[in-house]
C-alpha distance (Angstrom), angle and dihedral (degrees) to the residues before:
residue distance angle dihedral
M1 . . .
D2 3.75 . .
D3 3.83 126.8 .
S4 3.79 96.7 -88.4
D5 3.84 91.3 51.1
Q6 3.78 89.5 51.9
A7 3.78 90.5 47.9
W8 3.76 91.3 54.5
S9 3.74 92.3 44.2
D10 3.85 91.2 52.9
Y11 3.84 91.7 42.5
Y12 3.90 90.5 50.0
D13 3.77 91.8 50.9
D14 3.81 91.3 49.3
F15 3.89 90.2 44.2
I16 3.75 91.4 55.6
K17 3.84 93.4 44.4
R18 3.78 92.8 48.9
K19 3.83 93.0 43.0
N20 3.82 89.7 54.4
E21 3.80 91.8 47.7
I22 3.77 92.2 48.8
M23 3.84 94.1 45.2
S24 3.75 91.7 51.7
K25 3.90 89.2 49.1
L26 3.71 90.5 49.5
K27 3.83 90.9 53.4
T28 3.80 91.9 50.4
I29 3.80 98.2 40.1
Q30 3.73 105.9 26.8
K31 3.75 95.4 150.5
D32 3.87 92.5 50.8
K33 3.77 107.6 109.5
N34 3.84 90.7 -160.0
T35 3.72 93.0 60.5
H36 3.81 89.5 58.2
K37 3.81 90.5 46.8
V38 3.75 91.6 52.8
Y39 3.84 91.0 47.7
R40 3.82 92.3 49.2
E41 3.84 90.6 48.6
W42 3.79 90.4 50.3
L43 3.79 92.2 50.5
E44 3.81 91.5 48.1
Q45 3.88 90.5 50.5
S46 3.92 89.8 49.3
I47 3.82 91.8 51.0
E48 3.79 90.4 48.6
F49 3.76 91.8 50.2
I50 3.84 92.3 48.5
N51 3.81 90.7 49.4
E52 3.83 90.8 49.5
Q53 3.79 89.5 50.9
K54 3.74 92.7 51.7
G55 3.82 88.2 56.6
């Protein structure tokens, strides 16, 4: 496994962990606008990361 594979693996693990945390927050505080803001920011960061990895 080269460095880029390891980076993807680490990112994917973090991605799933954060997704699960955010989904549980969304279930408990569905009306909290800040939760949606955090979720949106996280998605935007994820998309940026993926685009950077594509080169």
